[in-house]
C-alpha positions as CSV (number, residue, x, y, z in Angstrom):
1,X,141.4,-42.8,11.2
2,X,141.8,-39.3,12.4
3,X,145.1,-39.1,10.5
4,X,143.4,-40.0,7.3
5,X,140.7,-37.2,7.7
6,X,143.4,-34.7,8.7
7,X,145.4,-35.6,5.6
8,X,142.4,-35.5,3.2
9,X,140.8,-32.3,4.5
10,X,143.7,-30.2,5.8
11,X,146.4,-30.6,3.2
12,X,146.7,-29.7,-0.5
13,X,147.7,-33.2,-1.4
14,X,144.6,-34.5,0.4
15,X,142.3,-32.2,-1.5
16,X,144.0,-33.3,-4.7
17,X,143.4,-36.9,-3.8
18,X,139.7,-36.2,-3.1
19,X,139.3,-34.3,-6.4
20,X,140.9,-37.1,-8.4
21,X,138.7,-39.7,-6.7
22,X,135.6,-37.7,-7.4
23,X,136.6,-37.4,-11.1
24,X,137.3,-41.1,-11.4
25,X,134.0,-42.1,-9.7
26,X,132.1,-39.6,-11.9
27,X,133.7,-41.1,-15.1
28,X,132.9,-44.7,-14.0
29,X,129.3,-43.8,-13.2
30,X,129.0,-41.9,-16.6
31,X,130.3,-45.0,-18.5
32,X,127.9,-47.3,-16.7
33,X,124.9,-45.1,-17.3
34,X,125.9,-44.6,-21.0
35,X,126.1,-48.3,-21.6
36,X,122.6,-48.8,-20.0
37,X,121.2,-46.0,-22.2
38,X,122.9,-47.4,-25.3
39,X,121.3,-50.8,-24.7
40,X,117.9,-49.3,-23.9
41,X,117.7,-46.9,-26.8
42,X,118.9,-48.7,-29.9
43,X,120.0,-46.6,-32.9
44,X,117.4,-46.8,-35.7
45,X,119.8,-45.8,-38.4
46,X,119.7,-42.9,-40.9
47,X,116.5,-40.9,-41.3
48,X,114.5,-41.4,-44.4
49,X,113.7,-38.4,-46.7
50,X,110.1,-38.2,-45.6
51,X,110.9,-37.8,-41.9
52,X,110.7,-34.3,-40.4
53,X,113.5,-32.8,-38.2
54,X,111.1,-31.1,-35.9
55,X,108.0,-32.0,-33.9
56,X,104.8,-30.0,-33.8
């Protein structure tokens, strides 16, 4: 176990592995959250002409 920590935190390759893992995990979390948001907030389609673009 100590060898793994030494590799990850004390070598350039270890830092690269940690960086890539963080990026991959972030992308997976973003995809999951985007799918949840997409199912929760359904697209209503194009705006009609009488709808305003701003809110008072």
